[in-house]
N, C-alpha and C positions, 0 to 999 in steps of 0.2 A: 440554433434552436432556441425558441422562446419557452422558458420553463413555466410550468403551472405555478401559480402563487396566490397567496392570500395576504393582503396587507390592510391592517386596521389600526386606527388610532386608539391607544389605551386611555382609560379615564384620567391618567396622570399626564397625558399629552404625548407620550412616546409612540413611535410606530412599532407595531408588532408585525414582523414580516416572516412568512413561512413559505418555503418552497420544497420540492422533492423531485427526485429523478432516480433512474436506475444506473448503476455502475458497479463494476467489480462483483457481479452476480448478487447484488443486494440493493435494497432501496436505501437511498441516502436522503435524510431529512435535514433541512437547514432551517433553524429558527434564529431570528435576529431581533433584538429589542434595541431601538436606537432613536435618536432625535433627528436623524438624517431623513431627507426626502425619499419618497418611494423610488424615484429614478436612480438615486445613488444606490439604494438597496438592491434594485434590479441588476445594476452593473456589478455590484459585489457578488451577488449570487451567480452571475454568469462567469465571473472569474473563478469562483470556487468550483463550479461545474467543469470548466476547462482544465483547471489544475488537477482535479481528480481523474479526468480522462487521460491526462498526460501520465499520471502515476499508473493508471490501469494499463496503458500501452507498454510501460516498462515492466510492471510487476504482476501481471495477470497470468498465472501459470496455465490457465485454460486457453490462452491465445498462443498458438504454436509459433507465432512470429514475435512474441514479446521477448525482451532480453532475458527474463528469468526462465522462460521455456528453453531458450538456447543454452543457458547455463545448466539447466536440468539434464539436457541431452549430452553436453560435452565436457562438463567440469571434471568428470572422472578420468578423462583422457590426459589432462594436464592443466596447469595454471591458465586462467583466463582473466584478461583485464576487464574490469567492470566500469560502467559509466559512473560518474560522481553520484548520480541519483540512486542507482541500485546499491552501490557500495555503502552509502549513508543509511539506506533502509536496512540492509542486511547487518551492518554494524550495530544498529539499534536493536535488531532482533536478537543478535547474539548477546548483547548486554542484558536484554530483558530475560533471556533464558537463564542467565546466571543469577539475576536479581530475584527471580521467581523459583529458584532451586529446581529448574527444569520443567516447571509447569507450562511455561510459554515455550512452545517448540514448533519451529517451522518445518521440521523434518517428519512429522507424523504420517505423511502420505508415502513415505519411502518403503521400498520392498524390505521385508523382514525388520520393520521398525522395532527398535528398543529405546530405552531411555538414553543409551549411549550413542545412538545414531548421529546426533548433532556434533559429537566430538570428532567425527570424520569430515566435517566441513572446516576447511582451513581458509581463513580470511586474513590477508596480509595488509600491512600499512601501505603497500605499493598499489592498492586497489585491485588486488588479484584474489581469485577464489579457486580452490581446488577441492575436489572430493577425493578422499583417500580410498574409497570403495565405490564400485558401481551400484546403481539402484537408488541413490539418494534423489529425493524429489522435494524441492522447496516449494511450499505453498503458504503464501502470506495470508 
């Protein structure tokens, strides 16, 4: 896919590159200020686009075939092994939950959500996840 873009030279000689696209149910805007040529910036924006699509394929809870959707349906049945990608993302989410004193919470869409719902998500060092109760729904 060729992304829409605007590329102009700034008064100081740098390129100002701007592009946008839809992913993860939102508009993604990319702005780059660089001395690189427009062709290089086009390639960089394509890489960003494809990387975000990869993440969306893994972590989009609205896609029933994504890894996180499978986790949402099955992790209450027993431990599940996660891909390196999703394990890393969820580890960061759990860390941010603690750092924000619970304000950042990926379990808010769960049935009967309370501030304690996230404590029923068990993530192990062996890249496994398990929900201690049914009804947990992770939404990044």
